[in-house]
C-alpha positions in Angstrom: 16.5 46.7 59.8 18.3 47.7 56.6 20.5 44.6 57.0 17.4 42.4 57.2 15.9 43.9 54.1 19.1 43.5 52.3 19.3 39.9 53.3 15.7 39.3 52.1 16.5 41.0 48.8 19.6 38.9 48.3 17.6 35.7 49.0 15.0 36.7 46.4 17.7 37.3 43.8 19.2 33.9 44.5 15.8 32.2 44.3 14.9 33.9 41.0 18.3 33.1 39.6 17.9 29.4 40.5 14.4 29.4 39.0 15.5 30.8 35.7 18.5 28.5 35.5 16.3 25.5 36.2 13.8 26.8 33.6 16.6 27.1 31.1 17.8 23.6 31.7 14.2 22.2 31.7 13.5 24.0 28.3 16.8 22.5 26.9 15.7 19.1 28.0 12.3 19.6 26.6 13.8 20.5 23.2 15.7 17.2 23.3 12.5 15.3 23.8 10.9 16.8 20.6 10.6 14.1 17.9 8.7 13.8 14.6 5.6 11.6 14.7 4.2 9.3 12.1 1.8 10.6 9.5 -1.8 10.6 10.7 -4.6 9.8 8.2 -8.1 11.2 8.8 -11.0 9.6 6.9 -14.4 11.3 7.3 -17.4 9.1 8.0 -19.9 11.5 6.5 -22.0 11.6 9.7 -21.2 12.8 13.2 -20.2 10.1 15.7 -18.2 10.0 18.9 -14.6 8.7 18.6 -15.3 6.0 21.2 -18.2 4.7 19.1 -16.1 4.5 15.9 -15.5 0.9 14.8 -12.7 1.6 12.3 -9.0 2.2 12.6 -6.4 3.1 9.9 -2.9 1.7 9.5 -0.4 2.7 6.9 2.6 0.9 5.4 5.3 3.1 3.8 7.5 2.4 0.8 10.5 2.1 3.1 8.7 -0.7 5.1 7.8 -2.5 1.9 11.4 -2.4 0.7 12.8 -3.7 4.0 10.3 -6.6 4.0 11.5 -7.8 0.6 7.9 -8.9 -0.1 7.1 -9.9 -3.7 3.4 -9.1 -3.7 0.7 -7.3 -1.6 -0.3 -10.4 0.3 3.2 -10.9 1.7 3.4 -7.2 2.8 0.1 -7.1 4.8 0.3 -10.7 6.2 1.3 -9.6 9.7 -1.1 -6.6 10.0 -3.2 -7.0 13.2 -6.9 -7.8 12.6 -6.2 -9.0 9.0 -5.9 -12.5 7.8 -4.5 -13.8 4.5 -6.0 -17.0 3.0 -3.3 -18.7 0.9 -4.1 -21.7 -1.3 -0.6 -23.0 -1.0 1.2 -23.4 -4.3 3.2 -20.4 -5.7 0.4 -19.1 -8.0 -2.4 -20.0 -5.6 -5.1 -17.3 -4.9 -4.4 -15.1 -1.9 -7.3 -13.2 -0.4 -7.7 -10.9 2.7 -10.3 -10.8 5.4 -10.5 -8.1 8.1 -11.9 -8.8 11.5 -13.6 -12.0 10.4 -15.1 -10.7 7.2 -15.2 -12.7 4.0 -12.8 -11.7 1.1 -15.8 -10.3 -0.8 -16.4 -7.8 2.0 -12.9 -6.2 1.8 -12.6 -3.5 -0.8 -9.3 -3.2 -2.7 -8.5 0.0 -4.4 -5.5 1.2 -6.4 -5.2 5.0 -6.5 -8.9 5.2 -5.6 -10.0 2.7 -8.3 -11.9 -0.4 -7.2 -10.1 -3.5 -8.5 -12.3 -6.2 -6.9 -13.6 -8.7 -9.5 -17.2 -7.6 -10.3 -18.3 -11.2 -10.8 -16.8 -12.8 -7.6 -16.1 -9.8 -5.5 -12.6 -11.1 -4.7 -9.2 -10.2 -6.0 -5.9 -12.2 -5.9 -3.5 -10.1 -3.8 -0.6 -12.2 -5.1 -1.1 -10.5 -8.5 -0.4 -7.0 -7.2 3.4 -6.6 -7.2 5.1 -4.5 -4.5 7.3 -2.7 -7.1 4.4 -0.4 -8.0 3.4 0.4 -4.4 4.3 3.7 -2.7 2.0 3.3 0.3 -0.7 1.1 1.6 -3.6 2.3 3.7 -5.6 -0.3 5.6 -9.0 0.8 6.9 -10.3 -1.7 9.5 -14.0 -1.7 10.2 -17.3 -1.2 8.4 -17.0 1.4 5.6 -20.0 0.6 3.5 -21.4 4.1 4.0 -18.3 5.5 2.3 -17.4 2.8 -0.3 -20.4 0.5 -0.8 -21.3 -3.1 0.0 -17.9 -4.5 -0.7 -16.4 -2.5 2.2 -18.3 -4.1 5.1 -15.1 -5.6 6.5 -12.8 -2.7 5.6 -10.7 -1.2 2.8 -7.2 -1.6 1.5 -6.1 1.4 -0.6 -2.9 1.2 -2.6 -1.1 4.4 -3.6 1.2 3.8 -6.6 4.7 5.1 -7.0 5.7 8.0 -9.4 6.0 11.1 -7.3 9.4 10.7 -5.6 11.0 13.5 -7.7 14.4 13.7 -9.3 15.9 11.4 -11.9 17.3 7.9 -11.1 17.4 4.3 -12.0 17.0 1.4 -9.6 17.1 -2.4 -9.9 17.3 -5.6 -8.0 17.9 -9.3 -8.5 16.8 -12.0 -6.1 17.2 -15.7 -6.1 16.1 -18.7 -3.9 15.3 -22.4 -3.7 13.3 -24.2 -6.4 15.0 -22.1 -9.0 13.2 -19.0 -7.8 14.3 -15.8 -9.6 13.2 -12.2 -9.6 14.4 -9.2 -11.7 13.2 -5.7 -11.1 14.0 -2.4 -12.8 12.6 1.1 -12.3 13.2 4.5 -13.8 12.1 7.9 -12.6 12.5 11.3 -14.2 11.2 14.9 -13.7 11.0 17.6 -16.4 9.6 20.9 -15.2 6.0 20.2 -14.2 6.0 16.6 -15.6 7.1 13.4 -13.8 7.7 10.1 -15.5 7.9 6.7 -13.8 8.4 3.3 -15.3 8.8 0.0 -13.5 8.8 -3.7 -14.5 9.5 -7.0 -12.9 9.8 -10.6 -13.9 9.3 -13.5 -11.4 9.6 -17.3 -11.8 9.8 -20.4 -9.7 9.6 -24.1 -10.3 7.6 -24.7 -7.1 7.9 -27.5 -4.6 5.3 -29.8 -6.1 5.0 -31.2 -9.6 3.3 -28.8 -12.0 3.4 -25.9 -9.5 5.7 -23.7 -11.6 5.0 -20.0 -11.9 6.0 -17.4 -14.5 4.8 -13.8 -14.2 5.7 -10.4 -15.6 4.3 -6.9 -14.7 4.7 -3.4 -16.0 3.6 0.0 -14.9 4.1 3.5 -16.3 2.8 6.8 -14.9 3.0 10.3 -16.2 2.0 13.1 -13.8 1.5 16.6 -15.1 1.1 19.6 -12.8 -1.4 21.9 -14.7 -1.2 24.7 -12.1 -0.6 25.1 -8.3 -3.9 23.3 -7.4 -4.4 20.9 -10.3 -2.7 17.6 -11.3 -3.3 15.1 -14.1 -2.1 11.5 -13.9 -2.1 8.9 -16.6 -1.3 5.4 -15.3 -0.9 2.2 -17.4 -0.6 -1.3 -15.8 -0.1 -4.7 -17.4 0.2 -8.1 -15.7 0.6 -11.6 -17.2 0.9 -14.7 -15.1 1.3 -18.3 -16.3 1.2 -21.1 -13.8 0.8 -24.8 -13.4 -2.2 -26.1 -11.3 -1.0 -29.1 -9.3 -4.4 -29.9 -7.8 -5.0 -31.5 -4.4 -2.4 -34.0 -3.2 -4.9 -36.9 -3.4 -6.1 -36.0 -6.9 -3.2 -34.3 -8.7 -3.5 -32.6 -12.1 0.0 -32.8 -13.6 -1.0 -31.1 -16.9 -3.4 -28.4 -15.9 -2.3 -24.8 -16.7 -3.7 -21.4 -16.3 -2.9 -17.9 -17.6 -4.2 -14.6 -16.2 -3.8 -11.3 -18.0 -4.8 -7.8 -16.8 -4.5 -4.5 -18.6 -5.6 -1.2 -17.0 -5.5 2.4 -18.1 -6.4 5.1 -15.6 -6.7 8.9 -16.2 -7.2 11.0 -13.0 -7.7 14.7 -12.7 -7.3 16.3 -9.2 -8.0 19.8 -8.0 -7.3 21.0 -4.5 -9.4 24.0 -3.2 -9.4 25.7 0.2 -12.5 23.8 1.5 -12.6 20.7 -0.8 -10.8 18.3 -3.2 -12.3 17.5 -6.6 -11.3 14.2 -8.2 -12.4 13.0 -11.6 -11.3 9.6 -12.9 -11.9 7.5 -16.0 -10.4 4.0 -16.5 -10.5 0.9 -18.7 -9.7 -2.5 -17.3 -9.5 -5.8 -19.1 -9.2 -9.2 -17.4 -8.6 -12.5 -19.2 -8.2 -16.0 -17.8 -7.3 -19.0 -19.9 -7.4 -22.6 -18.5 -6.2 -25.8 -20.2 -6.0 -29.4 -18.9 -5.1 -31.8 -21.7 -5.4 -34.9 -19.5 -8.8 -34.0 -18.1 -10.9 -36.2 -20.5 
């Protein structure tokens, strides 16, 4: 009897030992399977709805992805996003617009740091005039968002978050070249002093184009000063300038060899942000000036 009890006790010890050894191995394997996930963005819809009934989805494009793509403007970055289509009018300076899930370009809201940049007259914006050098992250909201952002967001929203919060002090630059005498020069500077961050970036792009009178010359500049007023409050001052001069070749069956166009945009944005436990408070004031000049000496 004692021998039998001893045998049963020994068997239990062996089983428990095997169980704990297996548990230890399983836990070690589980630790190896732990990996960081991508950032999740949650956008409130202001009214309760089931997840299965929601018509919108959000996709983000990081600064690293933008750099790897070597894209020159916003249109080139988001061209391959599912559910989004870019209309490109061909020549280098041609207008580039976005539609989401079959919407018109006027129904896609474009924002830079929360500021609406759609043209108030046409409702559109040329995505080719937004250089990638100023972009830190792109958030693409697919689906109707008019309840949140107004009539221009029936198709969706593209929100651009500008650079200027990387931290540290450094210079960066790049030079690109290609066919048709295509050239691009880019230079950026970042610095941090106590609670204040400074960011400057500028780029110059030119190309002769494939067709006659399809040349393009453009320059852009952005500066941002970010000041941390306290642990919950930030103040940002952003200045953007853009100048584009281009030839307008016209349709192939009716060319316009002398037509030229120049676009200028100047924007100043002052943003105050305060983060509280149950809410975020944002106050923004901006000034934006758009100018377009057209000339065609041989028109008459």
